[in-house]
PAZAPA-4460 file (N, C-alpha, C; in steps of 0.05 Angstrom, whole numbers, plus 32768, in hexadecimal, padded with zeros to 4 digits):
% residues 128
    n_x    n_y    n_z   ca_x   ca_y   ca_z    c_x    c_y    c_z   seq   type   mol
   90A7   8898   87AD   90A1   887C   87B3   90A5   886B   879A     1      X     A
   90B4   8855   879D   90B9   8844   8786   90A2   8832   8780     2      X     A
   909D   882E   8767   9088   881B   875F   9092   87FE   8763     3      X     A
   9080   87ED   876A   9088   87D1   876E   908E   87C4   8753     4      X     A
   90A2   87B5   8753   90AA   87A8   873A   909B   878D   8738     5      X     A
   908D   8789   8722   907E   8771   871E   908E   875C   8710     6      X     A
   908C   8744   8718   909A   872E   870B   9086   8721   86F7     7      X     A
   908F   871E   86DF   907F   8711   86CA   908C   86F7   86C3     8      X     A
   907C   86E2   86C4   9085   86C7   86BC   9075   86BE   86A4     9      X     A
   9082   86B1   8691   9073   86A6   867B   905E   8691   8685    10      X     A
   9049   868E   8676   9034   867C   867E   903E   865F   8680    11      X     A
   9050   8658   866D   905B   863C   866E   906A   8637   8687    12      X     A
   9077   864B   8692   9086   8647   86AB   9072   8643   86C2    13      X     A
   905D   8653   86C3   9049   8651   86D9   903B   8637   86D8    14      X     A
   9036   862B   86C0   9028   8612   86BE   9039   85FB   86C9    15      X     A
   9053   85FD   86C8   9065   85E8   86D2   9068   85E9   86F0    16      X     A
   9060   85FF   86FC   9064   8601   8719   904F   85F0   8727    17      X     A
   9057   85DD   8737   9044   85CB   8745   904F   85C5   8761    18      X     A
   903E   85BF   8773   9045   85B8   878E   9050   859B   878D    19      X     A
   9067   8596   8798   9073   857B   8798   9074   8571   87B5    20      X     A
   9071   8582   87C9   9072   8579   87E4   905F   858A   87F4    21      X     A
   9051   857E   8806   903F   858D   8818   9045   8585   8835    22      X     A
   9047   8598   8847   904E   8591   8862   9038   8581   8870    23      X     A
   901F   8583   8866   9009   8574   8872   9007   8558   8867    24      X     A
   900E   8554   884E   900A   853A   8841   9025   852C   883C    25      X     A
   9039   853A   8836   9053   852F   882E   9056   8530   8810    26      X     A
   9063   851C   8804   9067   851C   87E7   904D   8519   87D8    27      X     A
   904B   8526   87C2   9032   8526   87B2   9037   8517   8798    28      X     A
   9022   850A   878E   9022   84FD   8774   9022   8512   875E    29      X     A
   9034   8510   874A   9034   8524   8735   901C   8523   8722    30      X     A
   900E   850C   8721   8FF8   8509   870F   8FDE   8514   871B    31      X     A
   8FD7   850A   8734   8FBD   8512   873F   8FBF   8527   8755    32      X     A
   8FD7   852D   875F   8FDA   8542   8773   8FD4   8539   878F    33      X     A
   8FCC   8520   8794   8FC6   8516   87AE   8FE0   850C   87BB    34      X     A
   8FDF   8508   87D5   8FF6   84FC   87E3   8FFC   84E1   87D8    35      X     A
   9016   84D9   87D9   901E   84BF   87CE   900F   84A7   87DC    36      X     A
   9008   84AA   87F5   8FFA   8494   8803   8FDD   8493   87FB    37      X     A
   8FD1   84A9   87F0   8FB6   84AA   87E8   8FB2   84AA   87C9    38      X     A
   8FC8   84A7   87BB   8FC8   84A8   879E   8FBA   848F   8793    39      X     A
   8FA9   8494   877E   8F9B   847E   8772   8FA3   847B   8754    40      X     A
   8FB8   8488   874C   8FC0   8486   8730   8FC8   846A   8728    41      X     A
   8FD6   845C   873A   8FDE   8440   8733   8FC6   842E   8730    42      X     A
   8FB2   8432   8740   8F99   8422   873E   8F8B   8428   8724    43      X     A
   8F8A   8441   871C   8F7D   8448   8703   8F8C   843E   86EB    44      X     A
   8FA7   843D   86ED   8FB7   8433   86D7   8FB3   8415   86D3    45      X     A
   8FAE   8407   86E9   8FAA   83EA   86E8   8F8D   83E2   86E3    46      X     A
   8F7B   83F5   86E1   8F5F   83F0   86DC   8F5A   83E3   86C1    47      X     A
   8F45   83D4   86BF   8F3E   83C6   86A7   8F32   83DA   8692    48      X     A
   8F3F   83DC   867B   8F34   83EF   8667   8F1B   83E4   865A    49      X     A
   8F0A   83F6   8650   8EF2   83EE   8643   8EF7   83EA   8625    50      X     A
   8EF1   83D3   861B   8EF5   83CD   85FF   8EDA   83CB   85F1    51      X     A
   8EDA   83C9   85D7   8EC1   83C7   85C8   8EBA   83AA   85C2    52      X     A
   8EC9   8397   85CD   8EC4   837A   85C9   8ED3   836E   85B2    53      X     A
   8EDE   837E   85A0   8EEC   8373   8589   8F0A   8377   858E    54      X     A
   8F19   8361   858B   8F36   8362   858D   8F41   8364   8571    55      X     A
   8F52   8377   856C   8F5C   837C   8551   8F7A   8376   8551    56      X     A
   8F82   8367   853C   8F9E   8360   8539   8FA7   836D   851F    57      X     A
   8FBB   837E   8520   8FC3   838D   8508   8FE2   8390   8507    58      X     A
   8FEB   839E   84F3   9007   83A2   84EF   900C   83C0   84EE    59      X     A
   9021   83CA   84FB   9027   83E6   84FC   9044   83EB   84F6    60      X     A
   904B   83FF   84E6   9066   8407   84E2   906B   8424   84E9    61      X     A
   9057   8432   84F2   9059   844F   84F7   906C   8454   850E    62      X     A
   907F   8466   8508   9093   846E   851D   90A8   8459   8522    63      X     A
   90AB   8446   8511   90BF   8430   8515   90D3   842D   84FF    64      X     A
   90D4   8441   84EE   90E7   8442   84D7   90E4   8429   84C5    65      X     A
   90CB   8422   84C0   90C5   840C   84AE   90C4   83F0   84BB    66      X     A
   90CD   83ED   84D3   90CC   83D4   84E0   90B0   83CF   84EB    67      X     A
   90A3   83B9   84E3   9088   83B4   84EB   9085   83A5   8505    68      X     A
   906F   83AB   8513   9068   839C   852B   904B   8394   8528    69      X     A
   9044   837E   8534   9028   8374   8534   901B   8380   854E    70      X     A
   9004   838D   854B   8FF7   8399   8561   8FDD   838A   8568    71      X     A
   8FD7   8387   8581   8FBE   837B   858A   8FB0   8390   859C    72      X     A
   8F99   8399   8593   8F8A   83AE   85A1   8F6E   83A4   85A9    73      X     A
   8F62   83B1   85BC   8F46   83AB   85C3   8F43   8395   85D8    74      X     A
   8F59   838C   85E4   8F56   8377   85F9   8F4C   8383   8613    75      X     A
   8F36   8379   861D   8F2B   8384   8636   8F39   8378   864F    76      X     A
   8F53   837D   8652   8F62   8372   8668   8F71   8388   8677    77      X     A
   8F78   8383   868F   8F88   8396   869F   8FA4   8396   8694    78      X     A
   8FB4   83A9   869E   8FD0   83AC   8695   8FE0   8393   869B    79      X     A
   8FDC   8388   86B3   8FEB   8370   86BB   8FE4   8358   86A9    80      X     A
   8FCA   8355   86A3   8FC2   833F   8692   8FCC   8343   8675    81      X     A
   8FCD   835C   866C   8FD8   8362   8651   8FF5   835B   864F    82      X     A
   9004   8361   8665   9021   835B   8665   9025   833D   8665    83      X     A
   9015   832E   8673   9017   8311   8674   9011   8305   8659    84      X     A
   8FFC   830F   864C   8FF4   8305   8631   9009   830C   861D    85      X     A
   9015   8324   861F   902B   832C   860D   9043   8319   8611    86      X     A
   9048   8311   8629   905F   82FF   862E   905A   82E4   8620    87      X     A
   9041   82DA   8621   903A   82C1   8613   903D   82C5   85F5    88      X     A
   9034   82DB   85EA   9035   82E0   85CE   9052   82E2   85C5    89      X     A
   9063   82EF   85D4   9080   82F1   85CD   908D   82D6   85CC    90      X     A
   9086   82C5   85DF   9091   82AA   85E0   9087   8299   85C8    91      X     A
   906E   829D   85C1   9062   828E   85AB   906E   8297   8590    92      X     A
   9072   82B1   858D   907C   82BB   8573   909B   82BC   8572    93      X     A
   90A8   82B9   8588   90C5   82B9   8588   90D1   82D5   8582    94      X     A
   90C3   82E9   858C   90CD   8305   8587   90C9   8316   85A0    95      X     A
   90D1   832E   859D   90CE   8341   85B3   90B3   8350   85B1    96      X     A
   90AE   8360   85C5   9096   8370   85C4   9092   837F   85DE    97      X     A
   907B   838D   85DF   9075   839E   85F7   9057   83A3   85F8    98      X     A
   904F   83AF   860E   9034   83B9   8612   9035   83D7   8615    99      X     A
   9028   83E6   8603   9027   8403   8605   900B   840D   8603   100      X     A
   9002   841B   8617   8FE7   8427   8617   8FD1   8413   8611   101      X     A
   8FD2   83FC   861D   8FBE   83E7   8618   8FC0   83D9   85FE   102      X     A
   8FD6   83DC   85EF   8FDA   83CF   85D5   8FF2   83BD   85D8   103      X     A
   8FEE   83A3   85D0   9005   8391   85D0   9013   8393   85B5   104      X     A
   902D   8398   85B5   903D   839A   859D   9051   8383   859D   105      X     A
   9051   8373   8588   9063   835D   8584   9074   8362   856C   106      X     A
   908E   8361   856E   90A0   8367   8558   909D   8353   8541   107      X     A
   909A   835C   8529   9098   834B   8512   907C   8347   8508   108      X     A
   9079   8337   84F3   905F   8331   84E6   9055   8317   84F2   109      X     A
   9042   8319   8505   9037   8301   8512   9019   8303   8514   110      X     A
   900C   8310   8501   8FEF   8314   8503   8FE0   82F9   8504   111      X     A
   8FE7   82E7   84F2   8FD8   82CD   84F0   8FDC   82BD   850A   112      X     A
   8FF4   82BC   8514   8FFA   82AD   852C   8FEB   82B8   8544   113      X     A
   8FEB   82D3   8547   8FDE   82DF   855E   8FBF   82DD   855B   114      X     A
   8FB5   82DE   8543   8F99   82DC   853E   8F90   82C0   8547   115      X     A
   8F9F   82AB   853F   8F98   8290   8547   8F99   828C   8565   116      X     A
   8FAD   8298   8572   8FB0   8296   858F   8F99   82A3   859E   117      X     A
   8F91   82BB   8594   8F7B   82C9   85A1   8F61   82BA   859E   118      X     A
   8F5C   82AE   8586   8F43   829F   8582   8F44   8286   8594   119      X     A
   8F5B   827A   8598   8F5E   8263   85A9   8F58   826A   85C6   120      X     A
   8F5F   8283   85CE   8F5A   828C   85E9   8F3D   8295   85ED   121      X     A
   8F2D   8296   85D7   8F11   829C   85DA   8F09   82B9   85D3   122      X     A
   8F1B   82C8   85C8   8F15   82E4   85C1   8F0A   82E5   85A4   123      X     A
   8EF8   82F9   859F   8EEF   82FE   8584   8F03   8311   8578   124      X     A
   8F15   8305   8568   8F2B   8315   855D   8F28   8317   853F   125      X     A
   8F31   832E   8534   8F31   8331   8517   8F4A   833F   850E   126      X     A
   8F52   8339   84F5   8F6B   8345   84EA   8F64   835F   84DC   127      X     A
   8F74   8374   84E2   8F70   838D   84D4   8F88   8394   84C4   128      X     A
***
């Protein structure tokens, strides 16, 4: 009698195996594993983050090959409101920018301009 041959898979391969379709539910969300119609990932991403009340305006050059950006952190706003505020800041500073992980990044050195704008909007802002 022949012995059964066992298949061995590396652990990294087994960790990547995931259900992508279920006959009972249909397509599944890759983040939460629920059906796409019951997925709440988009709602959680749009949720208002908890801040400590202090808005910080700083300058960062990390990972940008020396090119500096002005960062605004600690704003207790939803993602949509952050994107709208970033749009206003970009128009005021005359530069480009983006919102990444709840942080507004404006290209160039605009700390003083953004600090004045935030204080005018009623936020307790400080320069770091």
